[in-house]
N, C-alpha and C positions, 0 to 999 in steps of 0.2 A: 351851400350845407356845409362839406366838409371846413370850411377856410373858417365859416361862421363856429362848428365848434372849438375850430382849433384854436382860435383869437380866445374864445370861453374859457380852455382851459388853461392858456397862456396869461388872461387875464386872472384867472383866478391863485394861479402859482404865484404872480408879483404882489398879490395882496394877501398870500400868505410867505412861503420862505421856503427852506435845508440846514441838512448839518452837518457834522462837521465837514472840512476839507484839507484833505490829503495830498492832493497833488505837488507838482514840480515843475514848473514853467521854465526852471532852467535848463532842467531835461531839451526842451522845445524849442527854446532858444542855441542849444548846441546842433542838433539837427537838424533847424529850419525848418521844422514840421508842424500841424497840429498837435494838441494834448490829442487829437481824436486816432493817433497813431498808436497808441497804446490805449487810451481809456474809452469807454463807452460815456456815464456820468460818472467822471471821478467825487473818490478815490477807486473805485469798478475798474479792474483793469480787462482788457481781453486779450483773450489765447497768444498774439501775440505781442503783448504787455506784460505780459503775463511772464515772459520768455526773458523778456529784454529785464524784468527783474531777478529772475535766477540765473539769467549771463554774467551776471555783477555789473547791472545798466553799460548794456555792451547788445549793440544790435547780431542777430542772429547773422556766422556768416562776417566779410572781412569789416567790423566796423568801423575801422577809419575811412572806408569809401564812401560813407555817407556824412560823415563829421562836417558842418557846414562852418560851423565856429571858429574865427582863428586862434590856433593854439600854439603858445609860447615851449619851445624846445630849452628844455633844463641840461644843453650839451649836445655835442655835436654825436651825430650816427659814428661815427669815429671812437666814440668812446666803448660801445659796446664790446670792438675787438679788445679793447685795454683795462678791461675788467678781470679781477679784481687789483689787478697791482698797482695799477698806476688812472685806475682814473675812478670817479662814483657810475653806478651804468645809469645811463639819461634817462630823464621824465621828459614831463608834459605837464603845464599849465592850461589853464585856458585867458585867452587873452581879456575877456571882462572878469569879473568876480562871477561866476557862480551860483547864484545868492539866488531867493524866491521868498516872496511873502505872500501869507496866506490870512486871510480872517472869514470869521462862521460869529455865529449866531442863531437865535430861535424869538421869534414872539410865542408867549405860550400866554393858550386860553385853558382854563379853569371849569368844562359845562355845570360840575358839579363843586358849588362849596366849599359840599363835608367833608371830599373825597381826602384822602390822606395828601394827595398832592398840593391838593389846595390849602389845607390847613399849614402844608412846610412853606408855604407861600402867602403866610399870616392871612388867610381866606380872600387873596388876591384873585377876580375873575379873569381881567388879562396885566398880562404885566410883559414890561421890554423893558425888564431887567437885566437879559440877558441878550438884546436886542442883538448888541454886539459884546461875545461875551468871548472870542478867544482871538491873539493873533498867532503863527506861525513863521518862523523866516528857517528856508529850509536851504539848504548846500548840498550839491552834487554835483559829479564829476569822476574824472580820470585821473589818477596822475601816473596812469603808464596804461602799455595793452594790458595787464594784470593784476595791476591796483584801484580799484574805485572806491571812494569812499560816500557817505552821507549822514548827513546831521540834521536833525531836528531841536529848534529850541519853541519852547509855548509858555506864552504871557497871557496868563487874564487879566483881564478887569479889575479882579477884586487881589492884583497886587500879586497874585503867583507867578514864580516862573518854574520852568519844569524841563530838563534836554532828556527831551522822550528820545533822542537815537544821537548815536556818533560811532558812526561804525567803519573801519576798513576793509576791503574787501581781495582778498589777496587769491586769486583765479588760478584756474589750469596750469596749475601745478604739476611741474614734471613734466608739465608738454602735456599729460595728458587731458584732452579736452574735454572740459567738465567732469569728469567724473572726478576732481578732489578738490576744495576748495577751502581755504580758510578765512570766516571771520571773526574779529576781534574787536570787541569796543562796550557799546550801550545798545540794546536794540533790545526785540521780543523773539525769544526763540522759534527755530523754523519746527511747529508742533501739524500741518499742514503743504501739498502743493500748491497752495495761496498764498499771496500776500496779506499779512492780518487784516487789514480794512477793507476786506471783500464783500461789502456789505451795500445798497441800497439802502437800506431804513434804519440802520443799525451801525453803531457806530464801530466795532468787529465783527468780522467771521463769528470768530468762536467769545460770547461771553465768557466776563471773570466772573468767579466763584471765591472770593473771599472767606472765606470761610471763618477764621480767626476774629475777622471784623465782623463781621453781622454776630460773635458773640458775646462783640463790647470792646472790643481793643483798640490804643490808642492808638496804636506802631502800627509801621507799614501791616498789609499782611499780605502773606501771596494767592497768587493769582496764577490763572495755567496760563495766559496768552500775558501776560505783564512786563511790559520793560525790565529788563536787568543786564549790569555786567554779562559779557561773556563772552567765551572762545566755544565756537563749533565750528565743526568740520563737515561740511555738507557737496553734493551732489549728482552725478545726473552717471545714466550708461544707458548708451542706445535708443537716446529721446523718451523712453519711457519709463522707464523706473529712474524715483529717486530715494535719496536717505538722508539723513542728516542727525548727528550726535555732541552734545555739547555740555558745560558745565558753566553757572552760571551762581552766582553771588548768593541770591536767595533774596530773603528778608530778614532783616535783623536789626534790632536796634542798638548794637553793636557791631566789633568786630570780630567774625567767626571763621571756621576754616569754611569752604567754597563748596560747602559737599550736595548743590543743588544739579544735579543731573537728569539726562533725557537724550531720549532716542526719537527717532521718526521713519516711516518707509512710506513711500504709495508707489502708487503703479495708474496710468492710462492709457484706457481703450480707447483709439479711434480718433479724428479729430487733428488740431497741432500736434505735434511733439513737443515735450515738454520745453526742450530746445528752440522750439522753432523752424527747427532745421531739419532737411530734406523736406518730402514728398505734404506740402504742407493740406492743399486742396483745400482751401479760401476762397469765402465770397469778399472782393472786394469790396462791394457794395454792401455787402453784412461783414463788416471783420469780426463781430461781435457769434457771430453764430458757427458754429462746429452741433457736429452732433456724436459725442464723447461722455464717456463715463470714466471717473478718474475714484483712486480711491486710498483713505489713509488711512495709519492706526499710529498711533503715539506710547511712547509711557514717561511717564515723570519722577523724580525722586527727589522730595523736598524739604532742605532739613532752615528752619524758619525759627527766631526768639522774637519771643511780641512780649508786648508790655500788658494783659491784660486791664479792663476798664475800672476806672475809678468808682463803679456802682458795685461793684462786683468786690465788697468789701469781704473780711474774714470773721474772723470772728473774736480778734484782738483787738476789732475796732481800725481795725489797718491797710493799706492797698497792701496787694496780692501785689506777690514779688513776682519778674521777669518770668517764663516758664520757656521750654525747648518743644517746639511742634514737628513731628516727621510727618511727610504726608506722602501716597501712595499715590497715583493716578494713573488709570488705562484711560483710553479711547481712541477717537474714530471720527469720521471726515468721509461724506463721499456727496460727491456734486456730479449730476447726468444734466446734461444741455441735451437736446432737443430743438435744433436750431436757433428760436428768438429766445425761446421758453429754457428755462435755467432752475434747478430743484440743489438746495447743500443744504446736507443735514450731518447730524453731527449728537456725537453725546459723549461721556467720561466719569467718571466715576471715581472717589476720593474718596481713602483710609487717613484719619488724621489719630495718633495717638493721643495726641495734648493738645483741646482748642478749644476752650470752656476756659472760665478762672476757676473754678477748680483744679483743670486736669484734665478731664474728663476726656474720654475719644469720641469723634464724630465721626459717621460718615454719610457723604455725600453725591449727589447725581446730579446732572444737567444735561441737559435736551433742547437741540435748536431744531429749529428749519425757517426757510424761505425761501419763499417762491416767486419769481421774475418775470418780464415778458418785456423787451424790446419792444416797443409797439413801431414809433420810430426811430432814427437814431439820436436822438434830442428829448426824446419822453419813456417812461420808465413804469407801471405801475409796480408793486412789492406788497406782498404780506409776510409777518416774519412773526413767529412762536419761540420763546422764549422760553421754557420752566426750568423750577429748581427745587431740590428737597433736600430735606437734614434731617439728619437724626441724632442727638447725642443719650450718648447711656442714659439709660434708666426713664429716657421721655419720649413722649410719643412724636413719629414724626411731625414736621409743617411742610407746605409747600407751597409756592408762588407759582404764577401761570401770565408772563406779558404774550397779550397779540398785539401788535405794532401794524397799522395796514401805514400804507404812505403812497403816494408819487411824488418821483424827482423827474426836474426838465432842467433843460440848460438852456439859457437867456444866449449864450453865447460861449465858445470853446469852455472858456476859465471861468465862467458866471453860472453857481446852479443855485436853484429853485426845490425847496421841497416843501408840501404838506403831509405831518403826521399824526396818528394819534397813538391812545395807549390805554387799554380795556385790559384790570391785572384784579385777577384769583389770589386770594391767597388764604388758607386754613390755619393759621396761624402766624408769629414774628419771633424771628428770634429777640434775644436779648437785644444787640443793635439794632434791630430793627430790620426791615428790605436793604434800607439805603448801601453799599456796599454793592448788593449785588444789579444796584438801577431801578428798583421798586422804590416804590410808595405807599401799599395798602401798611395801612393800622387795623389790623383785627384782633378786637376785644375778649370776645369770645366766637366757639364759632367761625364759620368763612365770612368770606365777605365779597362779592364785586363793582368795582368805580369804572368810569373813567375819566382816568388822571388826568389826562389832555389831551390837548389838540398843539401840536406844533409847528411853527408856518417857520422854514428859516431860508436865511440867507449868507451865498459861502460865494467866495471873490478870490483869485489869488494871482501873480504877477512877479 
């Protein structure tokens, strides 16, 4: 009976699908190990996988003892003694290109042809338009025991091209293990203790609320966890405390001073240490399972220069000039795990001084929760709720709620299937609609609740 149920679940998932893939098999090749060493169902990381990421893509302990891939030394070890006057400090390169490729997409079903999502898809009930939606080229590895790199280029079937990550990690500076690292390049600011894609049924752990875009801006809009060019200092203390502080380029339509700054602190009680070292007391048969509580707090000050939408015409009939917007953000995240059960919950509040076309201030709030349970090493059901509220000066508050139930499964360690749905409630809409928030509801008067879509996805990486 159990075998029949398992077969039925696999069959349903094969006929349905998955969400975006962000795993990097280059690391599996480097260490000669399965993706499950660091992941449950990718991109979600196990406690050990999170420690590997925090340690600058190095195994806890003596990393070189675990490397199975041939490495090419860039200089003799004796050069270390000759540095700095007579040589360059030696480094290493992988003998084969440290690259990986991933593909992801979704089959989309709109049960209600009148829903906002269905109307955006021209009334299509079943759409294969995004069955193959993105390709990802990743690179990851080390230049030495203290310098690591990670890069990601995303190709869209709509001919889009995006350099999402291009990071250099300078780790364990001044011989203080894990205490002081510097990240330089393009990536996501560290606002929690966990990787940015730590969700089974969502794209990111922390959803992005791009306020100026919601009010019609046609240029890039600031969002809390979005990728940007940055310089960040971070580190850990005694395996339980983590911090980060950084400056980034912000979201501007032209060259501006880099006035966007952020800071974060976190602490973990119980479970594996944040650095993966010491007494881990883990269960090798269930590497995802632990009894732990992690609390994070963060603050952001973001300065941006954006172009209001053309629909916001001035009294003269001319399009409005670009505006400066300064946002202050305060928030936090909590992760509690009890064996195979995990709850993530977070909240942040934003204050913008000029976010609409007429320069009005806006207050915004986001709250999110995700509950998941690892039923089997390859099968995880989860439910996620995302709530956003906006209030521009002189206007009533408007709200949007997304409920995303789903189930994800692995056919093989690097092939993922998922089945998710999206139910959405909204009691109003900003000038630009809810699209920049990932919503689809288009309420005209009053409130509306819609079943927007059922998505079936397939993702694989190699």
